[in-house]
C-alpha positions in Angstrom: 22.4 20.5 -4.6 23.1 24.0 -3.5 20.9 26.7 -4.9 22.8 29.8 -6.3 21.6 32.9 -8.0 24.2 34.5 -10.3 26.9 32.5 -8.5 25.8 33.7 -5.0 24.0 31.3 -2.7 20.3 32.0 -2.8 20.0 32.3 1.0 22.8 34.9 1.0 21.1 37.0 -1.7 17.7 36.8 0.0 19.1 37.4 3.5 21.1 40.4 2.3 18.0 41.9 0.5 15.9 41.4 3.6 18.5 42.7 6.0 19.2 45.8 3.9 15.6 46.7 3.5 14.1 45.5 6.8 14.7 48.8 8.6 13.4 50.8 5.6 9.9 49.3 5.8 7.3 51.9 6.9 5.7 49.5 9.3 5.4 45.7 9.4 2.2 46.0 11.4 0.6 47.9 8.5 -1.8 45.8 6.4 0.5 46.3 3.4 4.0 47.8 3.1 6.6 47.7 0.5 10.3 48.7 0.3 12.8 48.7 -2.6 16.5 49.3 -3.0 19.4 48.9 -5.4 23.0 47.8 -5.0 25.2 47.7 -8.1 23.3 45.6 -10.6 20.8 44.2 -8.1 17.4 45.7 -7.5 15.4 44.4 -4.5 11.8 44.7 -3.5 10.2 43.6 -0.3 6.5 43.3 0.0 5.0 42.8 3.4 1.3 41.8 3.8 0.1 41.2 7.3 -0.2 37.5 8.1 1.8 36.4 5.0 5.5 35.7 4.6 7.7 38.5 3.3 8.0 38.4 -0.4 11.5 39.4 -1.6 12.1 40.0 -5.3 15.7 40.3 -6.5 16.3 41.5 -10.1 19.8 41.3 -11.7 19.9 43.9 -14.4 23.1 42.5 -15.9 21.7 39.0 -16.2 18.2 40.2 -17.0 16.9 37.7 -14.5 14.7 37.8 -11.4 14.2 35.6 -8.3 11.3 35.6 -5.8 11.7 34.4 -2.2 9.3 33.9 0.7 10.7 34.7 4.2 8.9 33.2 7.1 8.3 35.9 9.7 8.5 33.5 12.6 11.5 31.4 11.8 13.4 33.6 9.2 13.5 30.6 6.9 14.0 31.7 3.3 12.4 29.7 0.5 13.2 30.2 -3.2 9.8 30.3 -5.0 10.9 31.0 -8.6 13.7 32.2 -10.8 13.2 33.5 -14.4 15.4 34.9 -17.1 13.5 37.9 -18.5 15.5 38.2 -21.8 12.9 36.6 -24.0 10.0 38.2 -22.1 11.4 41.6 -22.9 11.7 40.8 -26.6 7.9 40.5 -27.0 6.2 43.6 -28.5 3.1 42.9 -26.4 1.5 40.3 -24.2 -2.0 40.9 -23.1 -4.7 38.6 -21.9 -7.6 40.8 -22.8 -8.8 43.5 -25.1 -8.1 46.1 -26.0 -4.8 45.0 -27.4 -2.0 47.5 -28.0 -2.6 47.4 -31.8 -6.3 48.1 -31.2 -5.5 51.2 -29.2 -2.9 52.3 -31.7 -5.3 52.0 -34.6 -7.9 54.1 -32.8 -5.5 57.0 -32.2 -5.7 60.1 -34.5 -2.9 60.2 -37.1 
């Protein structure tokens, strides 16, 4: 089964994101570096942490979906790690794992 993201093969999307952002990274030797870019309805973000695979995040603003890829620095192998449609996530009014909750803060504000 061939993996595709929004009708485009996953490897193609990730390779294009990495290729377009690779030269924009401040320094791959730095302990942490990040780069982001946009193209049409796609937003890409590359996070580079020394000793770890590159993490490429691709967000399709039309589809309201995101995909996360790992790119092996030695071999260039691209692995799809997750894909998620954000539509329902963005419908929530809040989602917190701890206090204070948004309604707690709102109730404490002067009126």
